[in-house]
NUKOL-416137 format. One record per residue: residue number from 1; x negated, y negated, z negated of N, C-alpha, C in turn. Coordinates in steps of 0.001 Angstrom, whole numbers, plus 524288, in hexadecimal, padded with zeros to 5 digits. Layout:
! residues N
 seq   npx   npy   npz  capx  capy  capz   cpx   cpy   cpz
 NUM     X     Y     Z     X     Y     Z     X     Y     Z
...
This chain:
! residues 332
 seq   npx   npy   npz  capx  capy  capz   cpx   cpy   cpz
   1 4E9F5 0B935 841C6 4E94F 0BD20 83DA9 4EEB4 0BE99 83B88
   2 4EFAE 0C3A0 83B48 4F4AF 0C57F 83959 4F4E5 0C543 8336B
   3 4F9B3 0C4A7 83178 4FA74 0C4FE 82BDC 4F904 0CA81 82A06
   4 4F694 0CACB 8255B 4F4AE 0CFDC 82380 4F916 0D3D3 822EB
   5 4FD9E 0D217 82105 501EF 0D5B5 8201F 5045B 0D77F 82542
   6 50451 0D41B 82928 50654 0D5AC 82E43 50288 0D95A 830F4
   7 4FD72 0D844 8304F 4F97D 0DB6F 832F1 4F983 0E111 83111
   8 4FADA 0E1F5 82C18 4FAD1 0E753 82A1B 4FED9 0EAC4 82CCF
   9 50314 0E868 82EB6 5070F 0EB75 83173 5055E 0ECE9 836F5
  10 50185 0EA16 8390B 4FFC7 0EB03 83E66 4FA1A 0ECBF 83E91
  11 4F81B 0EEE1 83A35 4F29D 0F03B 839EC 4F138 0F47D 83DD3
  12 4F4C6 0F84E 83EA2 4F3A9 0FC7D 84253 4F392 0FA68 847E3
  13 4F714 0F6C9 84908 4F73F 0F483 84E40 4F25F 0F142 84F53
  14 4F0C2 0EE19 84B7C 4EC47 0EAAF 84C47 4E728 0EDB3 84C50
  15 4E6FE 0F227 849A8 4E22F 0F535 849A6 4E10A 0F793 84EF6
  16 4E4F7 0F7F2 85258 4E43B 0FA17 85796 4E412 0F5D5 85BB6
  17 4E2AC 0F107 85A1E 4E2DD 0EC95 85DB7 4DF13 0ED19 86242
  18 4DADA 0F012 86185 4D705 0F0A3 865B5 4D872 0F4F8 86988
  19 4DC3C 0F82B 86838 4DDEA 0FC64 86BB6 4E2CD 0FAA1 86E96
  20 4E22B 0F8E7 8736A 4E686 0F69D 8764B 4EAE0 0FA98 87747
  21 4E964 0FF6E 87890 4ED60 1035B 879AA 4F084 104AA 874C4
  22 4EDD0 104E4 8704F 4F094 10602 86B6A 4F45E 101A6 86A16
  23 4F296 0FCBD 86AAD 4F5F6 0F83B 8699E 4FAAE 0F846 86D38
  24 4F9C9 0F972 8723A 4FE24 0F98B 875F1 50218 0FDBA 87477
  25 5002C 10247 872BF 503C0 10668 8711D 506F2 104E6 86C5D
  26 50465 1024A 8688B 50730 10099 863D8 50B59 0FC95 86534
  27 509F0 0F8C8 86886 50DA9 0F4B8 86A09 5123D 0F705 86D15
  28 5111C 0FAAC 8709D 5154A 0FD10 873B2 5190B 10021 87039
  29 516D9 1030C 86C81 51A2A 1060C 868ED 51D88 10277 86591
  30 51B21 0FE44 8637F 51E14 0FA98 8603E 52259 0F7E3 8635E
  31 520FE 0F642 86833 524E6 0F3A1 86B72 52963 0F74E 86CC8
  32 52821 0FC3C 86E01 52C3E 0FFF6 86F39 52FC0 1011C 86A99
  33 52D77 10101 865DF 5308F 10217 8612C 5343A 0FD9B 85FE6
  34 53228 0F8D2 85FDB 5354C 0F460 85E1D 538CC 0F230 86265
  35 5377F 0F326 8675E 53AD3 0F116 86B84 54030 0F3A6 86B7D
  36 54089 0F869 86953 545A1 0FB01 86914 54963 0F826 86575
  37 54747 0F554 86193 54A9A 0F28B 85DDB 54C49 0ED33 85FEA
  38 54972 0EB20 863C2 54A85 0E5D2 86596 54EC5 0E616 869B6
  39 55386 0E6D5 86808 5581D 0E6E4 86B58 55C3C 0E375 868CB
  40 55EE2 0E067 86C08 56275 0DC77 869EC 566B6 0DEDF 86685
  41 568FB 0E337 86846 56D3D 0E58B 86540 56B51 0E8AE 8609B
  42 56629 0E9B4 8605F 56402 0ECAE 85C02 561AB 0E91E 857DC
  43 55F3E 0E4D2 85987 55CE1 0E137 855CA 560ED 0DECE 85224
  44 565B3 0DE37 85407 569C2 0DBCD 850C5 56AC5 0DEEE 84BCE
  45 569B9 0E404 84C0F 56B12 0E765 847A9 56745 0E6F1 84325
  46 5625D 0E54C 84421 55E95 0E535 83FDA 55B67 0E02F 83FA4
  47 55D66 0DBEB 841EC 55B0A 0D6C2 84142 55EBF 0D379 83DF7
  48 55CA2 0D0D9 83A24 55FCE 0CDA7 836AF 56120 0D079 831A5
  49 56434 0CDEB 82E71 565AB 0D011 82960 569C6 0D44C 82A09
  50 568DB 0D8B5 82787 56C7D 0DD15 827FA 5714F 0DC24 82497
  51 575D6 0DDC6 8269E 57AAA 0DD64 82399 57C35 0E2A6 8213B
  52 578AF 0E67A 82184 579AE 0EB8F 81F1B 57824 0EB47 8195E
  53 57B8D 0ECA3 815C6 57A27 0EC67 81035 575F9 0F06D 80EE2
  54 57203 0EEAC 80C11 56DCA 0F23F 80A8E 56F47 0F592 805D8
  55 572D3 0F3B4 802A5 574A3 0F69C 7FE11 57A66 0F7EC 7FEBF
  56 57BA1 0FCE5 7FE71 58101 0FEAA 7FF02 58334 0FFF9 7F9A8
  57 587C6 0FDE8 7F894 58A57 0FEDE 7F399 59017 10002 7F495
  58 59237 1035F 7F141 597CB 10480 7F1AC 59921 1072F 7F6C9
  59 59D62 10581 7F92A 59F6A 107FF 7FDE8 59D9D 104FD 802BB
  60 59888 104D7 80388 5963A 10252 8081C 593D2 1067A 80BA2
  61 593C1 10555 810BA 591C5 10922 81479 58EDF 1064B 818D4
  62 58A78 10873 81A6D 5876F 10681 81EDD 586F5 10AF3 822C7
  63 58848 109D7 827B6 58822 10DC6 82BD6 583A1 10C87 82F83
  64 58039 1105A 8306F 57BF1 10FDC 83427 57D41 1132C 838F2
  65 57C93 110E1 83D91 57DB2 113A7 8427C 578F5 11342 84606
  66 5774D 117B4 8481B 572CB 117E9 84B93 57482 116EA 8512B
  67 571C9 1134E 853CE 572EC 1120A 8593E 57084 11646 85CB0
  68 573CD 11962 85F36 571D5 11DBC 86258 56EB1 11BE3 8670D
  69 57006 11769 86947 56D43 11592 86DE9 567AD 113F5 86CB2
  70 566AC 1122F 867DC 5615F 11086 8665A 55FCE 1134F 86155
  71 56077 11860 86161 55F6C 11B82 85CBC 559CB 11AF0 85AE9
  72 55607 11B10 85E97 55081 11AD8 85D20 54F06 1159B 85AC2
  73 551CF 11170 85C23 5509B 10C37 85A20 55388 10B29 85512
  74 55895 10C58 85500 55BD6 10B1F 8507C 55AE3 10EF5 84C04
  75 55949 113C0 84D43 55884 117BC 8493D 554E8 11613 844D4
  76 55016 11439 845FC 54C9F 11282 841BB 54ED2 10DEE 83E9E
  77 55176 10A39 84140 553CD 105CF 83E6E 55820 107B1 83ACA
  78 55B52 10B4D 83CBA 55F91 10D5F 83986 55D6A 11071 834E5
  79 55945 1137A 835CF 556E3 11677 8318C 5549E 112D3 82D67
  80 55231 10E7E 82F21 55006 10AC0 82B62 55456 10824 82832
  81 558A4 106B3 82AC4 55D02 10445 827F2 55F6B 1080F 82403
  82 56002 10CF3 82586 5622A 110D7 821F0 55E71 111E4 81D69
  83 5595C 111E2 81E87 5557F 112A2 81A5A 555F8 10E54 8163E
  84 55636 1096C 81804 556A9 1050E 81458 55BCB 10551 8114F
  85 55FF7 106CF 813EF 5650C 1071B 8115A 56518 10B5D 80D2A
  86 56309 10FF2 80E6F 56327 11458 80AC0 55F94 11358 8061D
  87 55ABE 111B9 80730 55703 110CF 802F4 558CB 10C47 7FF85
  88 55AD9 1081C 801EF 55C8C 1039B 7FEE4 5611B 104C1 7FB4B
  89 56470 10873 7FCCC 5690B 109A2 7F9A0 56845 10E22 7F5D9
  90 56432 11144 7F6AE 56390 115F4 7F378 55E71 1161C 7F07B
  91 55B69 111EC 7F0AD 55681 111E8 7EDB9 55782 111C4 7E7D8
  92 55C3A 11023 7E64E 55DC4 11016 7E0CE 562EC 11301 7E02B
  93 563F6 11509 7DB7F 568F1 117C2 7DAA7 56D92 11422 7DBA7
  94 571A2 1163E 7DE2E 5763A 1133A 7DF95 57AC6 11486 7DBF5
  95 57E4E 110AE 7DB67 58326 111AC 7D896 586F6 114B4 7DC03
  96 5872D 11332 7E109 58A90 115E0 7E4C2 58737 1194F 7E849
  97 588F3 11E03 7E982 585E3 12151 7ED18 585C1 11EFD 7F292
  98 581A8 1201B 7F566 58105 11E3C 7FAC1 580E3 122F6 7FE61
  99 5847E 12325 80216 584CE 12771 805D1 581FF 125D6 80ACC
 100 57E2B 128E7 80C6B 57B5E 12808 81151 57CDE 12C6D 814FC
 101 58036 12B50 818BD 58228 12F3E 81C5E 57F65 12E94 82198
 102 57C78 13287 82333 5795E 13256 82801 57B4C 1369E 82BAA
 103 57EA6 13527 82F52 58086 138EA 8332E 57C96 1393F 837A5
 104 57C16 13DDB 839F9 57830 13EC4 83E15 572CF 13CFC 83C36
 105 57129 13F18 837D4 56C39 13D89 83563 56787 13DD7 83908
 106 566F1 141E4 83C5A 56248 1421F 83FB0 561D4 13DB8 843A5
 107 565D6 13A71 84443 5656E 13620 847FE 561F2 131BD 84603
 108 56082 131C1 8410B 55D0E 12DC7 83ED8 55988 13070 83AD3
 109 554BA 12E83 83A64 550F9 130FB 836D9 54FF5 12D75 83234
 110 550FF 12F7D 82D94 54FF7 12CD0 828A6 54BE7 13008 825B3
 111 54716 12E1F 825A7 542BC 1313F 823AA 54330 13273 81DD9
 112 545B8 12F1C 81ADF 545FD 12FE0 81536 54B1E 1325B 81373
 113 54E06 1348D 8170D 55326 136B5 815B4 552DC 13AFD 8118D
 114 54F3D 13ECD 811D2 54F12 142C3 80DA0 54E17 14069 80840
 115 54AA8 13C70 807F5 549A1 139EB 802E9 54E6E 136FA 80104
 116 55132 13463 8048C 555E5 1318C 802F4 559ED 13547 80095
 117 55ACD 139B5 8031D 55EC6 13D60 8013B 55D6B 13F56 7FBC8
 118 55873 140A6 7FAF1 556D9 142E4 7F5EC 5564F 13EC7 7F19F
 119 55423 13A39 7F2F2 552E0 13658 7EEF2 55772 132C9 7EDA1
 120 55AAB 1317A 7F17C 55ED6 12DB0 7F098 563F0 13037 7EEE0
 121 5640E 13552 7EE82 568DA 137ED 7ECC2 56A4F 13629 7E742
 122 5665F 13598 7E3EC 56767 133FB 7DE86 568CC 12E37 7DE20
 123 567B4 12B25 7E236 56900 12592 7E22A 56E60 12471 7E46D
 124 57122 12883 7E60D 57669 127B8 7E80F 576FD 1288C 7EDDB
 125 57324 12B03 7F06A 57368 12BD8 7F60C 57649 130E1 7F749
 126 57958 130B3 7FB74 57C13 1354F 7FD68 57B5C 1356B 80355
 127 5781F 138F4 80536 576F2 1394E 80AC9 57A7A 13D61 80D55
 128 57CE5 13BD9 811B3 58007 13F63 814E4 57D8B 13F78 81A4D
 129 57B38 143D6 81BC3 5784C 14447 820A4 57B33 147E3 8245E
 130 57BB5 14635 8293C 57E54 1495E 82D31 57A9F 14AC4 83196
 131 57A1D 14FD9 832B9 576C7 151AE 836FF 579C5 155CC 83A18
 132 57818 156A2 83EF4 57A8A 15A9B 84234 57844 15FFE 84128
 133 57322 1603B 8405F 57085 16535 83F5F 56B5B 1641C 83CA8
 134 56940 16812 83A0B 56432 16779 83771 55FD2 166BF 83B5F
 135 5603B 16934 83FF0 55C2E 1689D 843E8 55BC5 162F4 845AF
 136 5602B 16055 8462F 56026 15AD1 847AC 55D83 15784 8437E
 137 55E66 158C1 83E90 55BEA 155EA 83A44 5560D 156DB 83A3A
 138 55468 15BC7 83AE1 54ED4 15D0E 83ACD 54BFA 15AB9 83F80
 139 54EAA 15A23 843D9 54C30 157FE 84889 54AA9 1524D 847C6
 140 54DC6 14F4E 844E4 54CAF 149BD 84415 5493D 148E5 83F4F
 141 54A54 14B8C 83B13 5478E 14AA1 8362D 5430B 14E6B 8353D
 142 54295 1527A 83869 53E96 15664 83776 54098 15AA5 833D6
 143 53DFF 15F24 833FB 53FD8 16397 830E6 53F99 16286 82B09
 144 53B36 16048 82934 53A8F 15F84 82394 53E44 15B5F 82178
 145 53E82 156DB 82415 541EF 152BB 82226 547A9 15433 822E1
 146 548EC 156C0 8273A 54E4F 15877 82805 55007 15C4F 823DE
 147 54C86 15FF2 8227A 54DC6 163A3 81E4C 54E42 160E0 8190C
 148 54B03 15CD9 8182E 54B5B 159E1 8134A 55087 156F8 812E6
 149 55268 154DD 81747 5576B 15220 81744 55BDC 155EF 81620
 150 55BBA 15A79 818AB 55FE9 15E50 817E8 55FFF 16068 81255
 151 55B5E 16154 81018 55B2E 16375 80AC8 55C5C 15F55 806A9
 152 55B88 15A4A 807ED 55CB5 15627 80425 56291 15583 80351
 153 565AD 156F8 80736 56B60 15694 806BE 56D6A 15B87 8041A
 154 56FBC 15AEF 7FF92 5718A 15F7D 7FC9B 576B8 16198 7FE9E
 155 579F7 15E4C 800F0 57F0A 15FF3 802F7 57EDA 16025 808E9
 156 58064 16490 80B22 58068 1653B 810D1 585E6 166C0 81292
 157 587AA 1644E 816B9 58CAC 165A1 81926 58B80 16736 81EC5
 158 58C33 16C2B 82003 58AC2 16E41 82524 58FA1 16F5C 8285B
 159 5901E 16C92 82CC5 5940E 16DD6 830B0 59178 17134 834EA
 160 59450 17278 838EB 59213 17586 83D32 58DCA 17256 83FD7
 161 588BF 173E1 83F4A 58490 170AA 84177 583CF 17164 84751
 162 585DB 175AA 8497B 584F9 176B1 84F00 57F5A 1780F 8503F
 163 57C50 1796C 84C4D 576C8 17AAD 84CEA 575A4 17F82 849A1
 164 573CE 183B1 84C2C 57319 188A3 84961 56EDE 1883A 84539
 165 56A98 18568 84661 56654 184FA 84297 56839 18258 83D95
 166 56B49 17E35 83E15 56D66 17B94 83976 57121 17F27 83682
 167 57483 181E9 8395F 57825 18590 836D3 57531 189E8 83407
 168 570F7 18BC8 8365C 56DE1 18FEB 833EA 56B2D 18DFB 82EFB
 169 5690C 1892F 82F2E 56673 18704 82A8D 56A43 18671 82606
 170 56EF7 18496 8271E 572C8 183F7 822EC 574D4 1893C 82112
 171 57534 18D05 8248D 576D2 1923C 822E9 572E7 19489 81F0C
 172 56DDF 193B7 82009 569E0 19581 81C56 56A29 19266 81746
 173 56B88 18D65 817B3 56BF8 18A15 81309 5705E 18BFD 80F74
 174 57496 18DF0 811CA 57901 18FC2 80EAE 577DD 194F1 80BF6
 175 573E9 197B8 80DB3 5725C 19C88 80B19 57530 1A15D 80D25
 176 5748B 1A598 80A4C 576D2 1AA9C 80BCA 57A61 1ACAE 80777
 177 57D90 1B060 808EC 58104 1B2F5 8052E 5809B 1B8DC 805F3
 178 581B2 1BBB6 801BE 58196 1C169 801F5 58713 1C374 8032A
 179 5873F 1C6FA 806DB 58C3C 1C938 8088A 58C04 1CF1C 807B4
 180 59007 1D128 8052B 59067 1D6C9 80445 592E8 1D955 80909
 181 5900A 1DCCD 80B83 591E8 1DF6E 8103B 592C1 1E53A 80F00
 182 5976D 1E71D 81038 598C4 1EC9C 80F69 59885 1EF81 8149E
 183 595E1 1F3DA 8149A 59570 1F721 8193D 59867 1FC3F 81861
 184 59B5E 1FDAF 81C34 59E6E 2028F 81BEE 59BF3 20696 81F87
 185 59B15 20B3D 81D5F 598BB 20F75 8206C 59C69 21427 82061
 186 59D75 21638 824F6 5A0ED 21ABC 8258A 59DC3 21F72 82766
 187 59E5F 223CC 824AE 59B8D 2288A 8262A 59F2C 22D2D 826D4
 188 59D91 230E6 829F9 5A0A7 2359E 82AEA 59D1E 23A67 82A5A
 189 59F68 23E99 82836 59C89 24387 827AE 59F8C 247D5 82A7C
 190 59CBD 24B37 82D3A 59F2E 24F5B 8304D 59DDA 254B4 82E13
 191 59E8E 2555E 82912 59D77 25A70 8269B 5A1F8 25E2E 82785
 192 5A310 2613B 8237E 5A774 264CB 823E3 5AC88 261DB 824AE
 193 5AC8E 25D30 822A9 5B143 259FD 82335 5AF96 2546A 82462
 194 5B1C4 25237 8285B 5B050 24CE6 829F3 5B211 24909 825C4
 195 5AE67 245AA 82433 5AFA9 241BC 82033 5AD99 23C5D 821E3
 196 5AFD4 2388A 81FA3 5AE68 23315 820E1 5AD70 23030 81BD5
 197 5A91A 22D51 81BA4 5A7C1 22A5E 816E5 5A6BE 224A4 81841
 198 5A816 2215D 814A7 5A74B 21BAF 81546 5A42C 219B5 810A0
 199 5A01F 216E1 811BD 59CE1 214A1 80D8F 59C48 20EC3 80E69
 200 59BAB 20BF4 80A25 59B11 2063B 80A43 595D7 204C6 807D3
 201 5936E 200E3 80A26 58E8B 1FECB 80800 58EDB 1F8DB 807F0
 202 58C5D 1F683 80428 58C67 1F0CD 80396 586CC 1EEC7 80385
 203 5860F 1EA54 80601 580F5 1E7BC 805CB 581B0 1E1D8 8062A
 204 57E05 1DF03 803E4 57E2F 1D94B 803E0 57ACB 1D72C 80849
 205 57CF8 1D37A 80B1C 57A0F 1D0D8 80F44 57A96 1CAF6 80E9A
 206 57688 1C82C 8104A 57691 1C278 80FF7 577F9 1C022 81542
 207 57B00 1BBF6 81500 57C7A 1B927 819BA 57D27 1B361 81860
 208 57CB5 1AFE0 81C2E 57D2D 1AA48 81B0A 5828C 1A8EB 818CD
 209 58280 1A532 8152F 5877E 1A34C 81316 58AC9 1A105 81779
 210 58855 19DD4 81AC5 58AD8 19BBF 81F7A 586D4 19C43 823DB
 211 587EF 19F54 827B8 5842B 1A042 82BE1 583FC 19BA9 82FA7
 212 57FD2 19B7C 832BC 57F41 1974B 83696 5838F 1978C 83AB1
 213 58520 19C4F 83C30 58953 19CD9 84009 58E7D 19AB5 83DF1
 214 58F7F 19B8A 838F1 5944A 19967 8369E 59434 19373 836B0
 215 58FAB 19126 8357B 58F3D 18B70 83563 5903F 1892B 83AC8
 216 58E21 18BB4 83ECD 58ECA 189B5 84420 5945B 18A72 8462B
 217 5979B 18D5D 8435A 59D0F 18E1E 844E9 5A0CC 18ABB 841BE
 218 59EAF 1872E 83E8F 5A213 183C1 83B79 5A577 18071 83F13
 219 5AA90 18018 83E18 5ADD6 17C7D 8411D 5AD2A 176E2 83F26
 220 5AFB2 17351 841CD 5AF5E 16DD6 8403C 5B1B6 16D1B 83ACB
 221 5AEC4 16A73 8376F 5B099 1695F 8322A 5AEC0 16D30 82E16
 222 5ACAF 171BF 82FB2 5AAD6 1758F 82BE0 5A519 17492 82AA6
 223 5A3A5 1751F 825B9 59E4E 17412 82413 59D00 17775 81F5B
 224 59817 1772E 81DCD 59636 179C0 81910 5939B 1759C 815B5
 225 59543 17525 810D9 59319 17147 80D41 58FCB 17417 80933
 226 58B14 17237 80876 587C1 1740E 80429 5864E 16F58 800DB
 227 5876E 16FAF 7FBD2 58680 16B5B 7F843 5854F 16D84 7F2D8
 228 581F9 16ADA 7EFE5 58101 16C96 7EA7E 585F3 16CB8 7E736
 229 589F9 169D5 7E8E1 58EDC 169D9 7E5F1 591FD 16ED1 7E694
 230 590F1 171DA 7EAB8 593A2 176CF 7EB86 59053 17B25 7E920
 231 591F2 17D1C 7E4AF 58EF2 18123 7E1F0 5929F 18576 7E027
 232 59051 18A08 7DF59 59354 18E88 7DD92 58FA5 1926F 7DB0F
 233 5910C 19416 7D650 58E0E 1980D 7D37E 58846 1969A 7D30F
 234 58753 191AE 7D1CB 581FA 18FED 7D0F4 57EF9 18EAA 7D5E0
 235 58169 18EF5 7DA6D 57EDA 18DB6 7DF5A 58143 188CA 7E19F
 236 57DD9 1853D 7E36E 57FA5 1804B 7E5AB 57EFF 18063 7EB96
 237 58139 17C6F 7EE1E 580F6 17BD9 7F3D3 58321 180AA 7F698
 238 58795 1827D 7F4C6 58A2F 186E8 7F748 58CA8 18506 7FC64
 239 58BBF 187A9 800CF 58E2F 18607 805BC 59427 1862B 80558
 240 59693 181E6 80702 59C40 1816C 80696 59E74 18027 80BFD
 241 5A048 18414 80EE7 5A28A 18305 81414 5A82F 18127 8139B
 242 5A993 17D7A 816EC 5AEF5 17B82 816E6 5B002 17884 81BE5
 243 5B4EB 177AD 81CFC 5B69B 1743B 82139 5B875 16F2E 81EB6
 244 5B5DF 16AE9 81FED 5B715 165EA 81D6C 5BC70 16406 81F40
 245 5C015 16358 81BB6 5C54A 16192 81D49 5C563 15BA4 81E1F
 246 5C832 15A04 8220E 5C8FD 15473 8231C 5CED7 15377 82303
 247 5D08C 1508B 81F25 5D628 14FA6 81E7D 5D81F 14B9D 8226B
 248 5DD32 14B8A 82332 5DF98 147AD 826AD 5DEC6 14226 8249F
 249 5DEAE 1419B 81F6E 5DDD1 13C6B 81D2B 5D85C 13A64 81E7B
 250 5D476 13DDB 81E6A 5CF2D 13C34 81FD1 5CED4 13AB1 82592
 251 5D16E 13D9B 828ED 5D169 13C49 82E79 5D406 13700 82F6C
 252 5D85E 135FC 82CB2 5DB07 130F6 82D4B 5D79D 12C86 82B39
 253 5D4EE 12D75 826E1 5D185 12978 824A4 5CD01 12835 82863
 254 5CADC 12C1C 82AEA 5C6A6 12B35 82EA9 5C899 12819 8335C
 255 5CD3D 12963 83545 5CF76 12685 839B7 5D085 120DA 83845
 256 5D2A7 11FEE 833A3 5D3B9 11A92 831EE 5CEA9 1177B 83130
 257 5CA94 11A01 82F4B 5C597 11752 82E7F 5C33B 1159F 833B2
 258 5C3A5 118ED 837B2 5C1A3 1177C 83CD4 5C49C 112D1 83F0A
 259 5C9B4 112B7 83E2E 5CCCD 10E4B 84010 5CB60 1094B 83D29
 260 5CA87 109A0 8380B 5C900 10507 83502 5C39D 1030C 8369C
 261 5C027 10696 83823 5BAEA 104ED 839C8 5BB3A 1016B 83E98
 262 5BE4E 102F6 8426D 5BE9A 0FFF1 84743 5C18D 0FAD3 8468B
 263 5C572 0FABE 84329 5C8BD 0F617 842BA 5C6F1 0F23F 83E8A
 264 5C477 0F41C 83A57 5C335 0F0A3 835FA 5BD6D 0F0B3 8347A
 265 5BB43 0F54E 8338B 5B5F5 0F595 8315E 5B1E6 0F3B0 83546
 266 5B204 0F5C3 83A09 5AE17 0F450 83DEC 5AE2A 0EE7C 83F2B
 267 5B2C6 0EC02 8403A 5B2BB 0E658 8412D 5B0A5 0E336 83C8E
 268 5B1DD 0E4E9 837B9 5AFF3 0E211 8331E 5AA06 0E270 832B2
 269 5A7D5 0E6F6 833CB 5A226 0E78D 8338D 59F71 0E480 837E4
 270 5A1BB 0E48D 83C93 59F5B 0E1AB 840EC 59F5F 0DBD2 83FF1
 271 5A357 0D9DE 83D32 5A390 0D43F 83C17 59F60 0D28B 8383B
 272 59D4E 0D639 83527 59949 0D4EC 8314F 593C8 0D528 8338A
 273 5932B 0D767 83830 58DF6 0D80C 83A7D 58C90 0D329 83D90
 274 587F4 0D115 83C8C 585F6 0CC86 83F60 581B6 0CE5D 8431D
 275 582EF 0CE5F 84824 57F39 0D014 84C23 57D16 0CB42 84EE8
 276 577FA 0CA50 84EC5 575C4 0C5B4 85158 57657 0C60A 8573F
 277 576FD 0C16D 859B4 57757 0C15E 85F5C 571E2 0C1B5 861C5
 278 571AF 0C1C2 866F8 56CB6 0C276 869B4 56904 0BDE8 868AD
 279 56B09 0B911 86879 567A2 0B48A 86790 5651F 0B4D8 8622D
 280 56840 0B60F 85E3E 5661B 0B68F 858F5 5622E 0BB01 858AB
 281 56353 0BF3B 85B5E 55FCF 0C3B9 85B5F 55AA9 0C268 85E0C
 282 55AF3 0BF8C 86268 5562B 0BDFF 8652A 552E9 0BA4C 861D8
 283 5557D 0B6AC 85F2B 552A8 0B314 85BBA 54FF8 0B60B 8574D
 284 552A9 0B9DA 85505 55047 0BCF6 850DD 54B9C 0C00D 852DD
 285 54BF0 0C1EC 857BC 5478C 0C4D6 85A00 542D5 0C14A 85AB8
 286 543B4 0BC6F 85C9E 53F62 0B8BB 85D49 53D05 0B73A 85801
 287 5403E 0B6BA 8540B 53E2B 0B57C 84ED9 53A96 0B9CF 84CE0
 288 53BF4 0BE91 84DFE 5389D 0C2EA 84C50 53392 0C32A 84F77
 289 533D7 0C1C8 8546B 52F0A 0C192 85791 52B64 0BD5D 8557B
 290 52D98 0B8D1 8540C 52A5D 0B4A6 851D1 52818 0B647 84C8B
 291 52B26 0B907 8496A 5291D 0BADE 84460 524AE 0BEBF 8452A
 292 52537 0C225 84911 52103 0C5D9 84A2F 51C1A 0C304 84BFD
 293 51CC4 0BECA 84F05 51833 0BBCD 850C4 51583 0B915 84C34
 294 51894 0B750 84851 51634 0B4DF 843BD 51368 0B8E5 84055
 295 515AB 0BD89 83FD9 5133F 0C18E 83CA1 50E83 0C402 83F3D
 296 50E9F 0C45C 84469 50A4F 0C6BF 84756 50837 0C2DB 84B4F
 297 5058F 0BEC7 84980 503A1 0BACF 84D2D 4FF04 0BCD9 85050
 298 4FEC2 0BB2B 85536 4FA41 0BC78 85875 4F5C4 0B8CC 85723
 299 4F0DF 0BA9C 85759 4EC69 0B733 85619 4EBBB 0B2F3 85A2B
 300 4E9FB 0AE6C 8585E 4E8E1 0AA2E 85BFC 4E404 0AB7F 85F22
 301 4E443 0AAB5 8642E 4DFEC 0AC13 8679E 4DFD3 0A861 86C39
 302 4DB2E 0A7C1 86E61 4DA70 0A469 872EE 4DB14 0A7A3 877D6
 303 4DDC5 0A573 87BA4 4DE98 0A827 88090 4D9C6 0A779 883EB
 304 4D779 0ABC7 885A6 4D2C1 0AB87 888DB 4D417 0A95C 88E2F
 305 4D09F 0A611 89084 4D1A9 0A3EA 895B2 4D1A4 0A82C 899D1
 306 4D4A8 0A74C 89DDB 4D513 0AB2A 8A201 4D016 0AB50 8A52D
 307 4CE71 0B001 8A6C7 4C9CD 0B0A5 8A9FF 4CB1A 0AF3D 8AF9F
 308 4C752 0ACCB 8B227 4C817 0AB6E 8B79B 4C7E4 0B059 8BAE4
 309 4CB1B 0B0A5 8BEAB 4CB5E 0B536 8C20B 4CB88 0B37A 8C7A3
 310 4C8CF 0B65F 8CAE1 4C8C3 0B518 8D06B 4CDF6 0B656 8D2F4
 311 4D0F3 0B9A5 8D07B 4D603 0BB15 8D2AC 4DA0D 0B6FA 8D146
 312 4DDF5 0B65D 8D484 4E21E 0B294 8D376 4E5CB 0B46A 8CF31
 313 4E5DC 0B9A2 8CDF8 4E948 0BBAC 8C9ED 4E6AE 0BB3B 8C49B
 314 4E9D7 0BA60 8C099 4E7E7 0B9D1 8BB42 4E93D 0BEB4 8B82B
 315 4E55E 0C0D2 8B580 4E62A 0C56F 8B23A 4E7FD 0C3A4 8ACDC
 316 4ECBA 0C507 8AB6E 4EEE6 0C330 8A677 4EC07 0C587 8A1D8
 317 4E990 0C9FA 8A28E 4E6DB 0CC71 89E34 4E203 0C969 89C99
 318 4DFD0 0C649 8A038 4DB28 0C34B 89EE1 4DC6D 0BEE9 89B15
 319 4E13D 0BCFD 89B25 4E2CB 0B8C0 897A4 4E591 0BAC0 892BF
 320 4E5DB 0BFDE 89224 4E897 0C215 88D9C 4E506 0C1D8 888DF
 321 4E681 0BEE9 884BE 4E30B 0BE52 8802F 4E2D8 0C354 87CFA
 322 4DE5C 0C459 87ACA 4DDB3 0C8D8 8774B 4DFCB 0C77B 871E9
 323 4E2E7 0CAF8 86FAB 4E534 0CA0A 86A85 4E1FA 0CCDE 86668
 324 4E03B 0C9F7 8628F 4DD01 0CC25 85E6A 4DFF4 0CB96 8594D
 325 4E0DF 0CFEC 856AE 4E392 0CFEB 851AD 4DF8A 0D080 84D5C
 326 4DFDE 0CD2A 84975 4DC5D 0CD74 844FD 4DFA0 0CE0B 8400F
 327 4DEAE 0D23E 83D55 4E180 0D344 8387A 4DD9E 0D4A2 83442
 328 4DF1A 0D40F 82F5F 4DB82 0D56D 82B1D 4D9D5 0DB1D 82B85
 329 4D4B9 0DC03 82B88 4D2A3 0E148 82BCA 4D1CE 0E33F 83149
 330 4D3D5 0E064 8352E 4D314 0E1E4 83AA5 4D0E4 0DD37 83D8C
 331 4CBF8 0DD53 83EAE 4C972 0D917 84179 4C888 0DACE 84712
 332 4CA21 0D792 84ACE 4C98A 0D8E9 8504B 4C3EE 0D870 85228
């Protein structure tokens, strides 16, 4: 008899105990899902006590990197770790702001991202999201959630997206302007004396503040910034095009930082990481198998005697015992 609390987690599985094909499908799906995690070099990352700080204070930083070779396996684990980190640090107002920088956002799916941006802003959160194009964002998150993410961010910095649809959407976002166009008309009369007249006419026409074609022609380093902080004559979020300057001092600082990473920072971080060896990992795996056997014990049953057969071969299925699961509310 299973423990009542354990049985509730497997109630759907046990309710289909009489349907062999359904049970086989459930077991195959579960085995295919969890077998991807049972890899020696992957189990080391999430077995044992984590050395990642759950609370970040002051000038602390945690870097998450997605393994491209096992994206489908590592992605959900990475999303879960980021969820715990963000919620744990921003569920209450912070003294120091917390910057969450997500480059190539469509490579991982965070279902609560729109709520985090809107709700945690007042608690000290600052989200910096990097995407290649809006179409890429909508493809992973869907049109509604992708639009919610884009609209939740009040400040946008647009470089050359290389995608006409994205450039067109932002061109519409920037709005239109009125342009005064003067037309010159020349006329001639052939009466008693030939004369020539010139007349001017003016009309107002609307055109995009920044057209999609202009955006797609941006050189490297040129962008358009829209932010509530840029206002003029009572209007906020005025498009501000500029070429971001990079000083020689910043370039030297970046080069020096890369050199320090290889010579000092990386070796110091590697010395703090405790990676279990294969023997320890195998022992931990066996301990978990034993724990699963204790939590989900098989019912005690008598093995039926083998049927006599005139053939010299023995059918193994005849000696296979039937497994009967009994749980509260489900009687076999």
